[in-house]
N, C-alpha and C positions, 0 to 999 in steps of 0.2 A: 646545368645546375639551376638556372633561373626557372626553367620549366618545372622542375621538381618542387621548388619552393612554392610556386604559384599553385601547383596541383595540391600540395599539402595544405595551403591556406584555404583553397576551395573545399577540400575534404573537411577541414576543421569547421568551416562555416556551415556546411551541411549537417555535421554532427551537432553543432550548437542549436541549429533550427530543430533537428529531430529531438534533442533533449528538451527544448522548450515545449514542443508539442506533447511529449511524453509526460512532462510535469503537469501540464494543463489537463491531460486525460486522467492522470492519477488523482488530481484534486477533485474531479467529478465522480470518482468511484464511490460506491457505497457497499458496505458489507454488513451482513447480519450475523452476529455470533449468538449461539444458544447454549444453554446449560440446563441440567435437570430435565432432560427430555422435552425441552421447549417451554418449561415453566418460566424461564427468564430469557429474554432476548434483548440484545443491545445492537443498535445500528450506528455504525461509524462511517465518516467520510474518509476519503483518501488522505486527508490531512489529520486523520484520527481525532476529529471532533465528533463528540457524541450528538447524534441527531434524535435518538429515541431510545427509551428504555421501557420494556413491557415486563410486568411482573404479575404472575398468576396470584390472585388474592390468597390462595391457600398457603403460599410460601411465607406470607407476612406474619403468620403465627409463630414462626421460629426465626427471630432476627439474625442469629448467627448463621443459619443455613442460607437465609436470604443474602447476606453479605458474601458468603462463599460462592453462591450461584451467580451473583452479579459480577464478581471478579472473574469467574470462569467464563461467563458470556462475553465480557469485555475482551479478555485475552483471546478468545476464539475469533472474535471479529477483527482484532488487531493482527492476528496471524494470517487471516484471509486477506486483509489489506496488504500486508507485507508480501504475500505470495503474488497477488495481482500486480503490485508495484514492480516487483522483480521481473515479472514476465513482460510488462510494458517497457521497462528500461532495457531489457535484453533485446527486444525488438527494435528499439530506437538506436541501439549501438551495434546492431548486426552488421558484420562485415568490417567493423573498425578494429584494427589490431591493438588491443589493450594488453598491458602486461598482466601475467597471472596474479590473481588476488586483488587487482585494482577494481574498486567499486565506484559506480557513478550514481547520482551526482556526488562530487567530492565532499 
């Protein structure tokens, strides 16, 4: 029994270390979202902080279209960050028996 608890504690420690490394990797990610065929692009970090926005000057003549394209580019970048984050976390928790539907980090 003691051996099982010790083994479980070691496994939990490794998982915590892997999670920490994964979170650091995610923070360093950058993704570029685009809309309007590249007329608008938004660069986000893994923490979903906006680093850069590029807008083609021709878009600025129609403010409503510019707003829509900026929102679409932001959402595109956000979806890319989510996908990359999910892949990184899946790699960090590989081999760990987690209940179905449980997401990390909590």
